[in-house]
Backbone as a chain_set.jsonl record, in Angstrom:
{"seq": "MESEEIAFRRLAEADLPLMHRWLSNDHVAEWYPIDDISSPPLELVRRHYLPMIGGDEPTHGFVISLNGNPAGFIQAYMIDDHPDYSRAVQAGPGAAGVDLFIGEKDSVHRGLGPRILDSFLKQVVFGHLRATACIIGPQPGNRAAIRAYEKAGFKHLKTVYVPTSPGDGQEYLMVMEKPNE", "coords": {"N": [[-21.502, 4.641, -4.695], [-19.652, 6.334, -6.698], [-20.056, 8.647, -5.659], [-18.783, 8.684, -3.327], [-16.628, 10.444, -0.78], [-13.131, 10.57, -1.002], [-10.122, 10.54, 1.011], [-6.931, 11.49, 2.36], [-5.093, 11.107, 5.658], [-2.334, 11.459, 7.5], [-1.006, 8.647, 9.28], [-1.366, 7.969, 12.685], [-0.277, 7.322, 15.941], [-2.461, 6.97, 17.532], [-4.216, 5.61, 15.791], [-3.464, 3.241, 16.189], [-4.641, 0.82, 17.606], [-6.745, 0.537, 15.454], [-5.425, -0.635, 13.053], [-4.618, -2.8, 13.741], [-7.312, -3.818, 14.38], [-7.932, -3.837, 11.574], [-5.769, -5.142, 10.294], [-6.445, -7.691, 11.448], [-8.681, -8.991, 10.106], [-9.88, -11.134, 8.112], [-9.525, -11.095, 5.376], [-7.558, -8.969, 4.995], [-5.384, -10.111, 6.527], [-4.824, -12.078, 5.011], [-3.301, -11.531, 2.944], [-1.774, -9.51, 3.864], [0.53, -9.555, 6.032], [2.438, -9.041, 8.879], [5.766, -9.244, 9.51], [5.166, -11.617, 8.402], [3.5, -12.903, 9.925], [0.175, -13.452, 10.104], [-2.564, -11.396, 11.236], [-1.555, -9.892, 13.239], [-0.169, -9.412, 16.889], [-1.482, -6.64, 18.825], [0.893, -5.312, 20.215], [3.047, -6.141, 18.08], [2.149, -4.557, 15.905], [2.334, -2.248, 16.805], [5.311, -1.551, 17.105], [5.852, -2.105, 14.442], [4.807, -0.009, 12.814], [5.198, 2.542, 14.302], [8.232, 3.319, 13.714], [7.405, 4.831, 11.607], [5.331, 6.499, 11.967], [6.686, 8.288, 13.546], [8.484, 9.262, 12.303], [11.123, 8.183, 11.857], [11.767, 6.084, 9.9], [11.678, 6.116, 6.137], [9.145, 5.939, 4.977], [5.798, 6.692, 4.259], [2.975, 7.044, 5.809], [-0.972, 6.478, 5.38], [-4.052, 6.813, 6.267], [-6.706, 6.054, 5.002], [-9.943, 7.673, 4.16], [-13.461, 7.327, 3.76], [-15.741, 9.028, 3.063], [-15.339, 10.571, 5.228], [-14.898, 8.912, 7.347], [-12.76, 6.344, 8.675], [-11.184, 3.847, 6.482], [-9.183, 2.181, 5.378], [-5.805, 1.798, 4.761], [-2.806, 3.133, 3.103], [0.292, 3.11, 1.951], [3.528, 5.147, 1.014], [6.679, 5.192, -0.872], [9.7, 5.95, -1.176], [11.52, 4.106, -3.529], [14.182, 3.886, -3.752], [14.84, 4.452, -1.348], [14.912, 2.253, 0.426], [17.338, 0.166, 0.349], [17.844, -2.821, -0.165], [15.165, -3.782, -1.044], [15.066, -2.053, -3.202], [17.398, -3.135, -4.868], [16.159, -5.711, -5.576], [13.552, -5.226, -6.964], [14.312, -3.541, -9.193], [13.798, -0.79, -9.962], [14.364, 1.475, -11.078], [15.627, 5.135, -10.959], [13.704, 7.518, -9.274], [11.388, 6.049, -8.778], [8.652, 5.335, -7.388], [7.054, 3.403, -4.45], [4.178, 1.515, -3.393], [1.774, 0.413, -0.852], [-1.28, -1.161, -0.208], [-4.437, -1.609, 1.506], [-7.649, -2.137, 2.116], [-9.54, -1.841, 5.059], [-11.83, -2.3, 6.196], [-14.597, -4.11, 6.323], [-17.2, -3.835, 4.942], [-16.321, -2.188, 3.08], [-14.978, -3.416, 1.264], [-14.468, -5.256, -2.048], [-16.236, -3.574, -3.718], [-15.3, -1.801, -5.527], [-13.475, 0.256, -4.915], [-10.791, 0.494, -4.953], [-9.589, 1.244, -7.23], [-10.191, 3.478, -7.677], [-9.292, 4.748, -4.913], [-6.446, 4.455, -5.563], [-6.168, 6.216, -7.83], [-6.71, 8.418, -6.753], [-4.776, 8.701, -4.541], [-2.182, 8.342, -6.134], [-1.844, 10.962, -7.515], [-2.195, 12.939, -5.606], [-0.124, 12.255, -3.941], [1.767, 10.398, -4.667], [2.772, 11.303, -7.193], [2.465, 13.642, -7.037], [3.358, 15.201, -4.33], [5.602, 13.327, -3.473], [6.76, 13.609, -5.76], [7.712, 11.459, -7.674], [8.46, 9.504, -10.56], [7.727, 7.461, -11.717], [5.441, 4.836, -10.372], [5.505, 1.736, -8.341], [4.038, -1.405, -7.547], [3.549, -4.137, -5.568], [1.497, -6.811, -5.706], [1.261, -10.171, -4.073], [1.275, -12.889, -6.387], [-0.841, -14.595, -6.274], [-2.973, -13.083, -5.6], [-5.591, -11.857, -7.057], [-7.791, -10.329, -6.744], [-6.633, -8.415, -5.957], [-4.613, -7.635, -8.01], [-6.581, -7.21, -10.535], [-7.878, -4.659, -9.698], [-5.558, -3.064, -9.54], [-5.038, -3.249, -11.904], [-6.951, -2.086, -12.986], [-6.843, 0.576, -12.541], [-4.781, 1.289, -13.799], [-1.969, 0.303, -13.608], [0.297, -1.634, -15.048], [1.601, -5.105, -15.699], [4.907, -5.71, -15.082], [7.172, -7.483, -14.276], [7.423, -10.347, -12.592], [8.962, -10.921, -9.424], [11.588, -11.975, -6.806], [11.648, -11.142, -3.503], [13.113, -11.336, -0.695], [12.278, -10.539, 1.663], [9.354, -10.051, 1.303], [6.09, -11.251, 2.286], [5.01, -14.388, 2.721], [6.186, -16.822, -0.106], [7.845, -14.977, -1.006], [7.294, -14.235, -3.963], [6.367, -11.662, -5.926], [4.289, -9.86, -7.865], [5.256, -7.737, -9.907], [4.246, -4.269, -10.69], [3.893, -1.698, -12.699], [3.15, 1.881, -13.08], [3.84, 4.473, -15.124], [4.305, 8.27, -14.541], [1.816, 10.299, -15.464], [1.988, 12.078, -18.518], [2.2, 15.847, -18.289]], "CA": [[-19.97, 4.712, -4.944], [-18.697, 7.215, -7.264], [-20.214, 10.038, -4.651], [-17.947, 8.776, -2.002], [-15.484, 11.319, -0.985], [-11.891, 9.713, -0.695], [-9.189, 11.361, 1.489], [-5.881, 10.642, 3.111], [-4.626, 11.563, 6.768], [-1.292, 10.578, 8.059], [-1.272, 7.65, 10.24], [-0.699, 8.52, 14.059], [-0.259, 6.529, 16.857], [-4.075, 6.797, 17.838], [-4.68, 4.765, 14.716], [-2.704, 1.91, 15.972], [-5.639, -0.245, 17.373], [-7.749, 0.397, 14.112], [-4.931, -0.906, 12.358], [-4.5, -3.966, 14.52], [-8.161, -4.75, 13.9], [-7.698, -4.597, 10.233], [-4.806, -6.465, 10.141], [-6.668, -9.082, 12.068], [-9.687, -9.089, 9.507], [-9.385, -12.033, 7.291], [-9.255, -10.576, 3.828], [-6.517, -8.252, 5.195], [-4.575, -10.952, 7.51], [-4.422, -13.044, 4.133], [-2.335, -10.325, 2.059], [-1.189, -8.242, 4.537], [0.988, -10.103, 7.478], [3.385, -8.067, 9.241], [6.468, -9.918, 9.968], [4.842, -13.071, 8.335], [2.486, -12.975, 10.82], [-1.157, -12.896, 9.924], [-3.597, -11.326, 12.552], [-0.505, -9.771, 14.324], [-0.713, -8.983, 18.2], [-0.854, -4.869, 18.829], [2.485, -4.829, 20.352], [3.645, -6.182, 16.823], [1.749, -3.681, 15.043], [3.093, -0.848, 17.159], [6.793, -1.825, 16.863], [5.891, -2.243, 13.005], [4.067, 1.4, 12.389], [5.735, 3.672, 15.14], [9.198, 4.015, 13.441], [7.081, 5.426, 10.279], [4.753, 7.649, 12.572], [7.741, 8.91, 14.18], [9.726, 10.23, 11.109], [12.102, 7.356, 11.669], [11.683, 5.585, 8.398], [11.276, 6.812, 4.872], [7.971, 5.463, 4.388], [4.773, 7.687, 4.641], [1.612, 6.071, 6.104], [-1.887, 6.946, 5.489], [-5.452, 6.275, 6.542], [-7.825, 6.045, 3.883], [-11.243, 7.746, 4.824], [-14.285, 7.498, 2.756], [-16.861, 10.06, 3.722], [-14.712, 10.917, 6.638], [-14.697, 7.687, 7.891], [-11.321, 5.493, 8.606], [-11.541, 2.517, 5.92], [-8.216, 1.404, 5.206], [-4.387, 2.059, 4.932], [-1.946, 3.086, 2.187], [1.434, 4.141, 2.277], [4.049, 5.389, 0.077], [7.819, 5.39, -0.265], [10.915, 5.938, -2.687], [12.375, 2.468, -3.517], [15.597, 3.727, -3.6], [15.245, 4.764, 0.042], [15.161, 1.241, 0.928], [18.471, -0.406, -0.762], [17.597, -3.998, -0.559], [14.17, -3.728, -1.979], [15.22, -1.492, -4.68], [18.008, -4.164, -5.852], [15.433, -6.839, -5.93], [12.899, -4.969, -8.286], [15.215, -2.933, -10.141], [12.495, -0.184, -10.653], [14.909, 2.575, -11.55], [15.698, 6.071, -10.486], [12.596, 8.162, -8.991], [10.348, 5.422, -8.408], [7.857, 5.136, -5.317], [6.578, 2.185, -4.104], [2.684, 1.816, -3.003], [1.098, -0.468, -0.526], [-2.494, -0.845, 0.473], [-5.405, -2.584, 2.188], [-8.806, -1.769, 2.725], [-9.705, -2.614, 6.199], [-13.377, -2.263, 6.711], [-15.29, -5.151, 5.4], [-18.276, -3.235, 4.107], [-15.44, -1.421, 1.765], [-13.995, -4.287, 0.126], [-15.182, -5.579, -3.256], [-17.121, -2.536, -4.016], [-14.702, -0.989, -6.914], [-12.866, 1.511, -4.373], [-9.239, -0.018, -5.0], [-8.832, 1.915, -8.161], [-9.966, 5.336, -7.093], [-8.37, 5.379, -3.827], [-5.364, 4.887, -6.111], [-6.086, 7.508, -8.717], [-6.501, 10.004, -6.011], [-3.431, 8.647, -3.825], [-1.325, 8.739, -6.911], [-2.297, 12.419, -7.799], [-1.886, 13.766, -4.243], [1.237, 11.978, -3.107], [3.112, 9.548, -5.297], [2.9, 11.801, -8.544], [2.708, 15.196, -6.287], [4.148, 15.203, -2.658], [6.764, 13.021, -3.599], [7.609, 13.651, -7.365], [7.905, 10.571, -8.397], [8.447, 9.488, -12.004], [6.855, 6.162, -11.985], [5.286, 4.127, -9.477], [5.236, 0.376, -8.757], [2.759, -1.968, -6.926], [3.712, -5.644, -5.954], [1.149, -7.859, -4.863], [1.353, -11.443, -4.249], [0.721, -13.357, -7.49], [-2.363, -15.248, -5.892], [-4.01, -11.966, -5.178], [-6.158, -11.852, -8.046], [-8.796, -9.063, -6.769], [-5.674, -6.867, -6.193], [-4.248, -7.405, -9.138], [-7.505, -6.468, -11.331], [-7.803, -3.328, -9.147], [-4.39, -2.527, -10.014], [-4.764, -2.973, -13.452], [-8.04, -0.953, -13.552], [-6.244, 2.02, -11.617], [-3.707, 1.814, -15.096], [-0.947, -0.292, -13.567], [0.949, -2.913, -16.302], [2.487, -5.86, -14.942], [6.173, -5.519, -15.593], [7.747, -8.632, -13.936], [7.434, -11.258, -11.004], [10.375, -10.983, -8.936], [11.781, -12.413, -5.56], [11.682, -10.504, -2.616], [13.029, -12.134, 0.396], [11.459, -9.921, 2.832], [7.935, -10.255, 0.986], [5.737, -12.486, 2.786], [4.432, -15.97, 1.998], [7.352, -17.121, -0.634], [8.732, -13.747, -1.378], [7.366, -13.754, -4.867], [5.736, -9.956, -6.209], [3.747, -9.873, -9.022], [5.394, -6.596, -9.998], [3.119, -3.767, -11.689], [4.253, -0.175, -13.156], [2.324, 3.156, -14.078], [4.696, 5.974, -15.619], [4.04, 9.347, -14.118], [1.187, 10.629, -16.676], [2.37, 13.771, -18.689], [1.352, 16.766, -17.519]], "C": [[-19.309, 5.915, -5.45], [-18.806, 8.726, -6.297], [-19.374, 9.428, -3.449], [-16.703, 9.732, -1.978], [-14.306, 10.594, -0.489], [-11.152, 10.898, -0.195], [-8.343, 10.631, 2.192], [-5.668, 11.538, 4.422], [-3.182, 10.815, 7.017], [-1.727, 9.869, 8.99], [-0.666, 8.339, 11.567], [-1.216, 7.551, 15.012], [-1.893, 5.974, 17.388], [-4.833, 5.827, 17.096], [-3.946, 3.484, 14.709], [-3.931, 0.655, 16.249], [-6.748, -0.515, 16.376], [-7.035, -0.704, 13.436], [-4.617, -2.3, 12.741], [-5.995, -4.494, 14.37], [-8.502, -5.015, 12.522], [-6.731, -5.486, 9.94], [-4.927, -8.088, 10.486], [-7.913, -9.497, 11.372], [-9.096, -10.281, 8.537], [-8.879, -11.851, 6.112], [-8.354, -9.317, 3.651], [-5.09, -9.397, 5.664], [-4.017, -12.072, 6.128], [-2.98, -12.672, 3.144], [-1.628, -9.673, 2.648], [-0.312, -8.621, 5.972], [2.096, -9.211, 7.71], [4.339, -9.294, 9.92], [6.087, -11.535, 9.435], [4.177, -13.71, 9.377], [1.148, -12.547, 10.701], [-1.705, -12.713, 11.327], [-2.608, -10.927, 13.719], [-0.852, -9.283, 16.028], [-0.389, -7.332, 18.171], [0.303, -4.912, 19.222], [3.294, -4.962, 18.837], [3.496, -4.78, 15.926], [2.22, -2.242, 15.414], [4.591, -0.924, 17.34], [6.833, -1.712, 15.135], [5.609, -0.477, 12.504], [4.947, 2.514, 13.518], [6.718, 4.572, 14.363], [8.241, 5.085, 11.956], [6.424, 6.22, 10.814], [5.568, 8.873, 13.084], [8.909, 9.632, 13.233], [10.964, 9.204, 10.928], [12.669, 6.591, 10.664], [11.331, 6.42, 7.359], [10.033, 6.564, 4.252], [6.655, 6.39, 4.935], [3.483, 6.948, 4.404], [0.779, 6.739, 6.33], [-2.974, 6.575, 5.918], [-6.233, 6.626, 5.52], [-9.182, 6.497, 4.705], [-12.232, 8.014, 3.348], [-15.48, 8.152, 3.553], [-16.5, 10.452, 4.919], [-14.766, 9.512, 7.392], [-13.263, 6.686, 7.867], [-11.974, 4.026, 7.637], [-10.536, 1.503, 5.441], [-6.801, 2.222, 5.284], [-3.659, 1.977, 3.522], [-0.761, 3.574, 2.463], [2.392, 4.264, 0.801], [5.747, 5.264, 0.029], [8.777, 5.192, -1.446], [11.5, 4.91, -2.608], [13.52, 2.846, -3.501], [15.848, 4.347, -1.974], [15.193, 3.263, 0.82], [16.286, 0.17, -0.377], [18.271, -2.101, -0.96], [16.483, -4.374, -1.045], [14.556, -3.523, -3.355], [16.322, -2.587, -5.777], [17.51, -5.346, -5.988], [14.595, -6.356, -7.085], [13.43, -3.962, -9.069], [14.186, -1.94, -10.904], [13.185, 1.065, -11.366], [14.601, 3.648, -10.601], [14.055, 6.836, -10.301], [11.431, 7.449, -9.049], [9.913, 5.268, -7.225], [7.282, 3.786, -6.121], [5.259, 2.481, -3.439], [2.66, 0.405, -2.46], [-0.374, -0.038, -0.039], [-3.301, -1.864, 0.821], [-6.835, -1.629, 2.342], [-9.506, -2.634, 4.102], [-11.184, -3.251, 6.744], [-14.187, -3.257, 5.828], [-16.216, -5.015, 4.682], [-17.737, -2.544, 2.94], [-14.905, -2.308, 0.933], [-15.083, -5.01, -0.92], [-16.413, -4.688, -3.821], [-16.367, -1.467, -5.115], [-14.005, 0.173, -6.262], [-11.625, 1.633, -4.814], [-8.824, 1.251, -5.992], [-8.797, 3.818, -8.26], [-9.45, 5.855, -6.13], [-7.121, 5.589, -4.487], [-4.829, 6.216, -7.097], [-5.683, 8.77, -7.862], [-5.208, 10.023, -5.449], [-2.194, 8.989, -4.765], [-1.152, 10.151, -7.523], [-1.65, 13.236, -6.804], [-0.434, 13.473, -3.83], [2.367, 11.628, -3.981], [3.503, 10.458, -6.437], [3.271, 13.504, -8.091], [3.451, 15.514, -5.473], [5.816, 14.749, -3.391], [7.642, 13.107, -5.255], [8.136, 12.516, -7.924], [8.037, 10.215, -10.016], [7.535, 8.474, -12.544], [6.52, 5.172, -10.56], [5.026, 2.83, -9.477], [4.424, -0.356, -7.442], [3.1, -3.339, -6.92], [2.859, -6.755, -5.025], [1.499, -9.07, -5.017], [0.508, -11.979, -5.674], [-0.604, -14.155, -7.317], [-3.36, -14.268, -5.669], [-4.803, -11.327, -6.121], [-6.943, -10.531, -8.091], [-7.736, -7.856, -6.797], [-5.225, -6.537, -7.451], [-5.154, -6.943, -10.36], [-7.441, -5.356, -10.732], [-6.694, -2.313, -9.45], [-4.365, -1.956, -11.544], [-6.181, -1.95, -13.803], [-7.643, 0.554, -13.268], [-5.168, 2.231, -12.855], [-2.502, 1.172, -14.962], [-1.168, -1.498, -14.594], [1.746, -3.775, -15.528], [4.068, -5.711, -15.766], [7.082, -6.658, -15.445], [7.344, -9.327, -12.972], [8.928, -11.331, -10.597], [10.455, -11.476, -7.525], [12.092, -11.303, -4.775], [11.864, -11.276, -1.515], [12.532, -11.693, 1.52], [10.092, -9.767, 2.599], [7.469, -11.557, 1.787], [5.24, -13.6, 1.667], [6.063, -16.392, 1.133], [8.008, -16.187, -1.074], [8.302, -13.551, -2.715], [6.168, -12.124, -4.755], [5.443, -9.98, -7.523], [4.275, -8.179, -9.283], [4.609, -5.828, -11.1], [3.818, -2.17, -11.579], [2.806, 0.627, -13.598], [3.404, 4.0, -14.04], [3.754, 7.299, -14.974], [3.482, 10.028, -15.411], [2.121, 12.087, -17.072], [1.237, 14.808, -18.387], [0.909, 17.832, -18.606]], "O": [[-18.482, 6.505, -4.756], [-17.96, 9.618, -6.225], [-19.544, 10.098, -2.431], [-15.907, 9.824, -2.912], [-14.496, 9.943, 0.538], [-11.319, 12.025, -0.661], [-8.582, 9.508, 2.636], [-6.043, 12.707, 4.33], [-3.027, 9.635, 6.702], [-2.727, 10.215, 9.619], [0.304, 9.097, 11.552], [-2.334, 7.039, 14.954], [-2.282, 4.817, 17.55], [-5.848, 5.274, 17.52], [-3.759, 2.766, 13.728], [-4.169, -0.235, 15.433], [-7.501, -1.489, 16.395], [-7.689, -1.708, 13.154], [-4.306, -3.005, 11.781], [-6.035, -5.715, 14.216], [-9.136, -6.001, 12.148], [-6.939, -6.545, 9.347], [-4.276, -9.095, 10.209], [-8.438, -10.455, 11.939], [-7.897, -10.3, 8.257], [-7.831, -12.402, 5.773], [-8.281, -8.685, 2.598], [-3.993, -9.369, 5.107], [-2.994, -12.75, 6.231], [-2.015, -13.356, 2.803], [-0.704, -9.126, 2.046], [-0.538, -7.933, 6.967], [2.657, -8.656, 6.765], [3.867, -10.139, 10.681], [6.614, -12.519, 9.955], [4.288, -14.903, 9.661], [0.833, -11.427, 11.101], [-1.509, -13.441, 12.299], [-2.683, -11.392, 14.856], [-1.951, -8.762, 16.222], [0.615, -6.822, 17.673], [1.048, -4.414, 18.378], [4.044, -4.066, 18.45], [4.401, -4.121, 15.414], [2.439, -1.317, 14.632], [4.989, 0.074, 17.941], [7.837, -1.242, 14.601], [6.441, 0.079, 11.786], [5.249, 3.532, 12.897], [6.604, 5.784, 14.18], [8.807, 6.092, 11.529], [6.693, 7.278, 10.245], [5.249, 10.062, 13.061], [9.887, 10.326, 13.508], [11.735, 9.347, 9.979], [13.884, 6.431, 10.538], [10.69, 7.441, 7.608], [9.823, 6.925, 3.094], [6.657, 6.733, 6.117], [3.019, 6.44, 3.383], [0.935, 7.634, 7.161], [-2.813, 5.358, 6.012], [-6.299, 7.832, 5.283], [-9.535, 5.884, 5.713], [-11.943, 8.605, 2.307], [-15.994, 7.688, 4.571], [-17.389, 10.701, 5.733], [-14.38, 9.759, 8.535], [-12.846, 6.383, 6.749], [-12.941, 3.342, 7.976], [-10.793, 0.333, 5.156], [-6.782, 3.29, 5.895], [-3.809, 0.981, 2.814], [-0.703, 4.518, 3.252], [2.118, 3.677, -0.246], [6.186, 5.235, 1.179], [8.633, 4.448, -2.416], [12.096, 4.668, -1.558], [14.233, 1.916, -3.123], [16.966, 4.637, -1.547], [15.521, 3.317, 2.005], [16.025, -0.303, -1.484], [18.62, -2.56, -2.048], [16.574, -5.457, -1.624], [14.494, -4.279, -4.324], [16.169, -2.793, -6.981], [18.237, -6.197, -6.499], [14.771, -6.909, -8.171], [12.552, -3.484, -9.788], [13.792, -2.103, -12.059], [12.531, 1.646, -12.232], [13.769, 3.547, -9.699], [13.258, 6.675, -11.225], [10.402, 8.056, -9.345], [10.566, 5.097, -6.196], [7.122, 3.339, -7.256], [5.119, 3.591, -2.924], [3.159, -0.57, -3.021], [-0.662, 1.074, 0.404], [-2.984, -3.011, 0.505], [-6.814, -0.451, 2.695], [-9.883, -3.806, 4.09], [-11.488, -4.243, 7.406], [-14.334, -3.048, 4.624], [-16.38, -5.804, 3.752], [-18.422, -2.296, 1.948], [-14.37, -1.95, -0.116], [-16.258, -5.258, -0.65], [-17.424, -5.193, -4.307], [-16.916, -0.417, -5.448], [-13.882, 1.163, -6.983], [-11.213, 2.758, -5.1], [-7.968, 2.084, -5.693], [-8.075, 4.756, -8.597], [-9.102, 7.035, -6.086], [-6.527, 6.641, -4.251], [-3.791, 6.873, -7.161], [-4.864, 9.674, -8.029], [-4.458, 10.981, -5.635], [-1.304, 9.744, -4.376], [-0.072, 10.333, -8.084], [-0.758, 14.053, -7.032], [0.329, 14.355, -3.435], [3.463, 12.176, -4.106], [4.703, 10.398, -6.703], [4.052, 14.296, -8.618], [4.392, 16.221, -5.832], [6.774, 15.459, -3.697], [8.758, 12.746, -5.631], [9.079, 12.643, -8.705], [7.452, 11.067, -10.684], [6.791, 8.566, -13.521], [7.441, 4.866, -9.802], [4.36, 2.426, -10.43], [4.278, 0.282, -6.4], [3.049, -3.936, -7.996], [3.261, -7.366, -4.034], [2.093, -9.319, -6.066], [-0.617, -11.589, -5.985], [-1.359, -14.301, -8.278], [-4.542, -14.592, -5.553], [-4.754, -10.099, -6.064], [-6.909, -9.751, -9.042], [-7.829, -6.769, -7.367], [-5.36, -5.429, -7.972], [-4.572, -6.298, -11.232], [-6.656, -4.677, -11.393], [-6.824, -1.096, -9.58], [-3.971, -0.939, -12.115], [-6.282, -1.218, -14.788], [-8.175, 1.528, -13.802], [-4.671, 3.355, -12.925], [-1.752, 1.25, -15.936], [-2.191, -2.107, -14.906], [2.549, -3.303, -14.723], [4.166, -5.619, -16.99], [7.81, -6.903, -16.407], [6.648, -8.615, -12.248], [9.862, -11.715, -11.301], [9.383, -11.437, -6.92], [12.806, -10.44, -5.285], [10.906, -11.976, -1.186], [12.332, -12.501, 2.427], [9.44, -9.356, 3.559], [8.125, -12.586, 1.948], [5.137, -13.655, 0.442], [7.081, -16.243, 1.809], [9.004, -16.559, -1.694], [8.853, -12.525, -3.113], [5.468, -11.722, -3.826], [6.352, -10.124, -8.341], [3.538, -7.348, -8.754], [4.298, -6.355, -12.169], [4.17, -1.632, -10.529], [1.803, 0.215, -14.181], [3.921, 4.274, -12.957], [2.527, 7.209, -14.976], [4.24, 10.341, -16.33], [2.705, 12.867, -16.319], [0.013, 14.733, -18.282], [0.174, 18.767, -18.29]]}, "num_chains": 1, "name": "protein.A"}
């Protein structure tokens, strides 16, 4: 596991059938619905991700690769670029948000989440985006994700209600400050 090479490449339109397959996997669909629809149809996946791919929205989406093979999805965004979400979470200026899932069934429950996050935070969140802090907001019932984020160094900040979040709208907001250089 430690020897697996983790890399990120920008999400492209050609990846949308793969995203559709991943979003239809039970372990992803339970926690990562689109418009509150688990296992969304391909056309909804296209409508949801094409604005990101085309640069029409300020979220940066990436395919996670393990040893050169696509394994999941991760996205980052500056929270202030999403005013409704910013008001709900009150993370402060310069904070970025991250969301991710491991889509390939043979890559889940192997301890990859903390390593993926560590690499992504260094390269993208605290590197390219120059964020001062990063938040991640799993649903409170997603204990496996919460444990992985704790292992990556995130700390519980608060539980908030976000009307646009899936399920009951609760997010178990976790934060990591930018490390001192």
